[in-house]
N, C-alpha and C positions, 0 to 999 in steps of 0.2 A: 803407283796408285795410292791415293790417300785413304781409300776405303775399299774393302772387299767383303761381300756378304753373299749368302745363298748356300746351296748345298750341291754335292755331286757324289756319285757312287764311284769309288776307286777300286780297281783290282790290279794286282801286280804280281809278277813272278820273275825269279832269277834261276837260270839253269846253266849247266855246263861245269867246267872245272874252274879252279880258283884263278888260274892265270888268264883264262879267256872265257869269262862268263857271258851268257846271253841273257838279256833282260827284256821284259815286256810289261807294259802298263797301259791301262785304259781308263778313261775318265768319262763317265756318262753325266752330262750336265743337267742340272735341275735349277734353272733360274739363278745363275751366277750374276752378281752385279758388281761393277767396278767403277769407282769415281776417280778420274785422272787428277793428278796434282795440278792445281790452278784452275780446274774446271768444276767447281763445286756445284754448279747448276746443271751438270751433264752427267748422265749415268750410262755406261755401256752395259747392256744386258744380254747375256748368252743364255737363252731360255731352254734350248734343247740341242741335241746332237751328241756325237761321240768323238772324242779326241783320243788317239791311240799312239803310244810310243813303243816301237819294236825294232830291234836290230839297227839302231841308228837312224830310224825314219820316224818322223812325226806326221801322223795321218789325221785328216779331218773328214768326217762323214756327216753330211747334212747338219752342220753346225749353224744354228740360227742366231744372228746377232742383231740387236736393235740399239738405237740411241734414244734416250729419253731426256726430257726437259723437266726438271723438278718444279719449275714455275707452273707449267701446264698440268703437272700431276696435282698440284694444290688446287688449281682452278677446276680440274676435272673430277676431284673427289666429291662424292655425295655425302650428306650428313650421316649415312649409314656406314660409311667407310669406303667401299669400292666405288669405282666409276659406274654411274648409272644405277647405283643401288646394289652392286654385286657384293658378295661376302668378302670382307677384307682379307688380304693375304699378309704375309710378313712384311714389315716395313722395309723400305729401301735404305741405302746408305744415308740418304738425306732425312730419314725419319718420316717420310710421307708415303701415303698409299700409292701403289702403282696405278697408272691410269692415263699416261700420255696418249693422246689421240693417235690412232694407227696411221693416219695420213700425215702426221708430223714426225713419227718415230723412225720410219724407214727400216725395212727388214732386209737383211743380207743373208744369203746362204753360201757357206764356204765348204768346198770339197777339194780333195787333193792331198799332197803330202810335201813335207820339207825334209830333205836329207841333212843330217847333222854330223858335224865333226866335234865330238864331245857335246858341248852345249851351243856351239856356233853353227848357224846354217851354212851349208856349202852348196846346196842345190834346191831350186824352187820349182814346184809344179802345182800351183793352186788356181782354182777357178772360183770367181765370186760373181754371184748373180743377185738380182733383186733391185731394191731402191736404195739410193745413196742419200742419206739425210744431210742437210746442210750443216747440222751440228758436227758431223764428221769432218767437214772442211774446216770448221772452226777449231777443232782439236788439232788439225795438222798445221794451222797457221794462226794460233791464238794471239801471237804478238801483233799481227796485222788485222785480224778480224775480231770484233767484239761480240757480234751476234750473227747467226746464220740459220734461221729456221727455213722450213720448206724441204722439198724432195726433188731429186733427179732420178731418172730411170736408167739403169745399166742396160744397154742394148746387147743382147747375147750374154757373153761372159766378160768380166774383167780378169785378165790373165796376169798372174804374178809368176814369172818364169826366170830361168837363167841360173848362172852359177855365181857363188860368192855370198858374202854375208847379207847383201841387200838385193832384192829382186829387181828385174826390169818389169815395167808395168805397161800393159797395152789394153786398150778397150775404148768403148764409145759411150758417151753420156748423152741422153736426150732430155731436154728441158720442157718439152711440150706438155701441157696439162692433159689429163684424161678427157676424152670426149663426153658430152652429156649422155646419160643413159637413155636408150630408146625404149619404146614400149615392150619390145620383144627381147630385151637384153638377157642373155643367158646367165645362169648362176656362175659366179666366179669371174666374170668378165669385168675388167677394170673400167669404170666409168663414173661420172659425177651424177649424183642424185639430184632431183629438182631442188633448186635453192642452194645447192652446195657450191661454194666459190672455189676457183682454182687456188692452190697454195704453192706458188713458185718459190724456188730458193731465193731468199732475200738476204743479202750480205750487207753488213754494216762495217765498212772499213774504219779503223780508228782515225785515220787522217782526214777522210772525207766528211765525216759526221752526217752523212745522208745515206739512206738505204738504197742499195742497188738490187732491184728485183729482176731476175732472169726469167722471162716469160715464155721463151721459145727458142728453138734452134738445137743444133747438134755439134758436139765437139769430140775430137779423137785424141786420146792420150797415148803417147809412146815414149820409150826411154832411149836416149842416145848416150853412148859411152865413148869418151875420148881421153887418152892419157890417164886412165884409171879414175877419171872424174865422170860422174853420172849426172845427166840433166834430163828433165822431164819436159817433153815438147807437147804443147796443147795446140791443136790445129782446128780451125773452124771449118767443118765440112758442110754445114748448112747455116745460113745466116742466123746469128744469135740476136734476139731482141731483148732489150732491157729498158727499164725505166729507172730514173734517179729521183729519189725523194717523192715518188708517186706522181711525178710530172714529166710530160714529154716522153719521147721514145728515142733510144739509141740502137742502131743496127750495126753490128760488127759483121762485115761482109765475109763470105766464104773464102777459103784459102789463106786467110790470115793466120798467124801463129805467134805463140809466146814460148820461149825456151826458159825454163826455170832452173836455176842452179842455186842450191842452198836457200831456197825460198824466195830468191830475188830474180827479176827478169834480166837474164844475161844477154838475151838476143830477142828481138821481136820485129814483126812486120805486120801491122794491122791497118785495115782501111775501114772507115766507118761513116755512116750517115746519122744525122740527128734532126729531130723535129720538135720544136717548142721546148727546148731544153732551157731550164731556168737557172739563174745564178743570182743570189742576193747577198748583200751586206745590209743588215737591218738598219733602216733609217737613212741609208746612204746611197745604195745602188740596187737596182732591180732591173734585170735584163733577160730577155727571151730570145734565143738564137736558134737558127737552123744551120746545119753543116752538111756539106756535100763532098763525098770522096776525100775526106780528110785522112791523110796518111800519118801514122805514128810508127817510127822505126828506130832500131838501135842495132848497130853493126856488131858490136861485141860488148863484153862487160866493162870495158875501159872507155867506151865512147859515150857521148851524150845522146839523149833522145833527140830525134829530128821530127818536127811536126810541120806538115804542109797541107795546103788545100784551100778551100773557100768557105767562109763563115758569113752568114747573114744575120744581122741584128734586126729582128722583125718588130720588136717593141721594147720599151724600157725607159728608165729615167735615172738621172743622177741628181742628188740633192746637195746643194752647196749654198750657204748664205754668205752675204757680202756686207761690208761696211762702206758707206759712201763718205769720203772726205775729199781732199784734193784729187785723190786717186780712188781706185776701187780695191779693197783689200779683202781677201778670203777670211772667213771666220771659222773657228774650230767647230766640230760637231759634238753634240751631246750623246750621240750613239756610242754604245760600248765598243771598244776596239775588237776587231775580228782578225785572227791570224789566218791569212790565206793558206791553202793546202800546199802551195809551192814553196812557202817559207818554211814549212815543217819537213819538206822532203827535198834533199839536194838533187835527186834524180829529176824531179819535176821542175824545181826552181832553175836548173841549168839547162833545160831543154832549149834546143835551137829552133826558133820559130821562123817560118816562111809562109805566111798566111795572107790571103786577100780578104778584106772585109767589105761587105756591102751593108750600109746602114739604111734600112727602109724607113724606120721611125724611131727617133730617140729624143727624149726631152730633158732639158735642164730646168730644174725647179729650185727657186730660192725665194728669199724675202723681197726681192725686187723684180723678178722676172719669171716667166714660164714660156719657154720657146721650144718649138719642134724643129728637128734637124734631120737631114738625110744626106747620103753620099754613096759613091760607088768606087770600087777598085782602090781602096785604101790599103797600103802595104803595112803589115805588122811583122817586125823582125826582132832580132836579139833574143832575149829570154823573158820568161814570166816575171822574174824578179826585177828586170830592168827593160821593159818593153819599149820599142820605138815605133812610131807611126810615120808614114809618109803619105801625103795626099790632103784632100780638103773635104770638109763637111759643110753643106749649105744650111743656112738658117732659112727655113721655109716660111714660118709664121711665128707669131708670139706677141706677148705683151710685156711692157715694162711699167713699173709704178715706183718712182723715186720717193723715199720717205718725206712727208710733209708737203709734197708738191701736188697741185690740183689736177694736172693733166695725166691721162693714162695713154701711153704710147702703144698703138695697136697695129701699125703697118710696119712690120719688121722684116729685115733681110740682111744678107751678108754671108760671110764665110768664116770658118774656123780652120786655119791652116796648120798642118802638122809637118814637122821636119825631123829627119833622122838624127840631126845634130842636137835636138832638144828632147828632154824627157816627155813622154806621152802626156803627162799631167800638166805640161806647161806649153800649150800651143799658142799660136798667134791669132788674136781675134780681130776681125774687121766687121763690125755690126752697126747698122743704123736702124732707127725706128722713128716713125712720125706720129704726131698727135694733132688732132684738130681741137683748138681751144678758143673759146670766146671769153674775153675779159669782162670785167664788171661794167664797162662802158658799152658793151655790145660789139666791140671790134673783134673780128675773127683773125686767128693766127694759125699758121702751120708750123709746129715746133718740131725740130729734128734733134734727136739724141744720137750721139756718136760714141761708140766704145771701141777703143783700139789698144793694141799692145799685147804682150805676153801675159798670161794669167797672173804671174807673180808681180807684174808692174802695169796694171791696167790704168788707162787714162780715159776720162769722159769729157764730153763737150756738149753744149746746147746752143742752138741758134734758131731764129724765127724767120718766116717769110717776109716779115716787116722790117728786117734788118737789125734786130737786137743781137748783141753779143751774149756770151755766157752769163756774165753777172747780171745784165739787164733781164735776160730770160729767167734766171733764178728768182729775181725780184717779182717778175710777172707771175710766176707759178706759185710763189709763196704767198703773195699779198693780193693777187688778182688784179693788179693795176700795172699799166705801163709806166715808164719813168716820169712822163709829164703828169699823169694823174697822181702818182706818188708824191711829187713835189707839191702839187696843189693841196693834197691831204695834209701835208706838213706846214701849210700856210704860205708856201712860196708860189703865189699866184703870178703867172706870166700874162701880162697884158696882151690881148689880141690872140691868146691861145685858144679861146673859146668864144664863139660868136654870141653865146647866150650870156649877156652881161648881168643877168639877174641871178642872185644867189638862189640855187634850187633847193633850199632847205630852210626850215624854221628852227633847227636845233641850235641852241646857244652854246653847246659844249663840244661842237665838232672840232676835231684835231686829230693828231697822229694816234694818241692813245685810244680815242673813241673809235677811230677807224679800225685799229687792231682788234678791239673787242667785237666790233661788228663782223669782221672777217672770221674770227674764231667761232663766234656763235652761229654765224651763217653756215660755215663749213660743218659744224657739229649737227645742226638741224638738217642740213642737206643730206648728210650721210645716213641719217635715220629715216627721213620721210620723202626726200625729193623724188626718188624713182616711183614710189607709190602715188604721190600727188600728181606728177606729170602724166602718169598713165591714166589716172581717173579724169583729169581735166583736159587732156589733149594738148597742153602747153609744152613748149620745148624746154623752158626754164621756169621754175617757181621756187623762189628763194626768200627766206625770212632773215631779216637783219635786225639785230638787237644791239643798241649802244647804251652809253651812260644815261642819255636823256631822250632816247627815241626808240621806236619800234617801227619797222617798215616791211614792205612786201614788194618783191620784184618779179615781174612776169615777162616772158618773151615768147613770141610765136612767129614762125616763118609762114606768113599767110599764103604767099606764092613763091615760086622758085626765085624770083627777083625782088620780093617784097618782104621786109622784116619789120615787125612791130614790137616796141618795148614800152612797158608801163611800170611806173614806180609810185607807191603810196607810202607816205611816212607820217606818223603821228608823234608829236613831241609835246613837251610841257608848254610850249608857246602856241601850238596850233597844229595844222596838218598841211601836207603838200601832195598835190597830184601832178605827176610829170609823165606825159605820154609823147612818144616820138615814133616816127615812121620813116622808112626810106624805100624808094622805088628806084632800082637800078635799070639802066638801059644798056644796049649793046655798044654804045658809042662813047664809053667812059664818062657818061653824063648820068647823074642821079638827081632825083627830086626828093628833098627832105622836108618834113613838116613836123611841127610840135605844138604841144599845148602845156602851159605851166600855170597851175593854180595854187595860190598860197592863202590860206585862211587863218587869221590870228585870233586867239582868244581875247586879247586885250583890245577893246574898242579904239584905243588911242593909236593902234598900229593899223596901217592901211593894207587891206587885202589886195592881192595882185592876181590878175588874170591876163595871160599873155599868149598870143597865137603867132606862130612864125612859119613861113614857107620860103624855101630857097632852092635854087638850082646849083649843083656843084659839078664842075668839070675837072677831072683828074688828069694832070699832065703826065703822071707816072701811074702805071697799072698797079 
């Protein structure tokens, strides 16, 4: 102990002859306080009772022991000194007024005796009753537990018996909270007053970094001895309910046990269920799981843990950004690194896994995609440090948006295939996604994005329903024009490629650079306003084009299921242009097209143009 304070009345006597004296001593306790080494925030308080040493026997009569938390003492002290305004007593080892709440301190009553051989115990016969404070568990395993507030009830007596320097322990602990007080609750009956919350034992393991609150259930403690080695066996006699980090529930089923030797689980056989159990890596992974009849066992202290059962991922996401080049490369994360608990514990890290996974909903989120996935009967094997998966996860839905490209891919599907020969983080992807896209000329395209390969070597491809390859499709999505339109914008006019032989613009500066400026300005304005404007006007497309020497407006409307109308207005330094076109499609690969082109020049020397055209088109290919 690092500190001892308080007072006690001592009386002692020695009788008999010099060669064989008899001695007797008694200690009447009056608020003795002891602070264990390494436990500066914890005080053991023996407030009353009698300890008597006589004829080689150490007896305890109604010794009352509490465990106090100095932090709660400070919070509980009133400005006048004592808790709730009581007259202050002598300060404790920590220099603070006594006042830890009774429902956190835990009171134990000790009675019985210990027979001694000199100063070494040789026989035990002690009974302990009352409430066990979580702080006591923290003292017994301070290397594994950093905090342990709360209380458990000793059912009957905790028995410390047997022969030798250390006792055998047998008893039952109950973790159920007291029931609410009824209107006719008798004086002294343990119950919770109105508004009072249960205070379960809450353990904070150093490795897990999350609180484990034990909210109900019963365990039995017994001692087993073999080859002069003593082990403490903890058996679940009634389902134990827990929560981890204040989320979800874990139920350890009855008849499971853990055998502790030197503070470590030498043997265990537990079965558990879990509901809505959360696991997070901030900024990277967030998953919510259920577990059913998961078995955790260890044959002996030389064997690995064995984990089997079925786990269901009910919701979650994984965040990973990518860089698009000739392939798809994973980018590093800005989230701080987190050391998994299995990397800090060889017992957990080397556990042998044999689990079945059901993925009900899991999302991949990144700078280019957000997809939802699901799957059943995926096999998880090997160890937590090197997990291996076997099976497939379906891509149910999702979107892709490649940087700089105009189309958003919304019809997604495919599979993610896992193989035991590959690391779990490097599965094989087979994903496709489609987008409906209308280019600046009004032509509709169905564009297909394909992503294939292992995660560390992903390849991507693009194609269209109109026969464009990857490079042509990229040009279409970047510039909004098909290859023929792009050549014309560069001044490479192909004779006969357009039945409208009249130049549909009055802009004297048209060219590649002017077209690039129009595209960029149009995209920027569309991102800001297009959704709002189309919603107000009822048009399908409403786009503003700004070039070096022109400003224009483009509108599109599907008037009927088989009729599309397109209108363009352009104002330049030479004049203005109105260009209206319409197309009516029939069910026999025949369409009727009509158009009006009007060009009005500011210079009287230039002739205005007004042109009307109607034509019937028969398509040999669909």
